[in-house]
N, C-alpha and C positions, 0 to 999 in steps of 0.2 A: 504495500499499501503506500509506502514511504517512498519509495523506489518510483513510483507512477508518479506521485505528487512532485518529486525533484525531477524526472524527467520532463514532466509538464511545464515545471519552471523554467527548467533549461531551453526549451524549444519558442514559450512563451519570448524569454528574456531575448532569443536568437534573433526572433522574429521582428521585435522591435528596432534591433539592429539595424536590421535589414530595413525596413521601414522609414527609420531617418535615414539613412544612407540614401534611399531612393529620393529622397524631397529634394526638388529645385529650386536654386532662390530666383525669380524674377524680376527683382528688381538690383538693376545692375550697383555696383559698389559707387562708380564717378558721380553717379546724378545729385543735384544739390538743389533742394527745394529751396525757394524764392518767399519771403512775405512780404508784402506791400503796407506800411503803414498809412491809413486815412489821414488825410490834415485837413481835419473840418473843420473848420472854428467859424461858429454861431456867432453871430454881430445882433447882441441884440436889440432891443429897439427902446427909443427912449422915451420917457414918460409922456413928451408931447407929442410924439406918435401914436403912443398905445391912447390916451384921450381922442386924439383925433380921430382913430379908428374906431372908438365908442360913439364919439358924436353922429361920426356919417354913420354906423350902423342904426343907430335910434333912429335917424330921418329915413332911412332905408326901410324902415318897419321890419329889419332884421329880429332885433330884441322883445318886441311884438310877438312875432312868429315864435321865438324861442323861448319864450317864456309859456304860450299856449303849447306848444310842443312837450315840453319836460313838464306842464302842470300836476301829470300825474293821472294815477285812474281812480 
C-alpha cells in the first residue's frame, strides 16, 4: 500500500515537472511598458462667473425647471 502511494507521488511529481517545462513565455523579455501621465489641470471659476451663471439660469427658467424636477414625489 505504501509503495503504491510512493509510486503515485513520484509519477505525479514527474508529471508536474514536465508540465512546467512545457509552458512557454509569450511575452518577450525586452518589451517595455509605457505609462502616460495625464496633466489635466482644472481651472476653477471665479465667484463672479458663478454668480453670473446663476443669474442667467434664473432668467432662462432653468432654476424653476430644476425645482419642479427635484420637488420630490
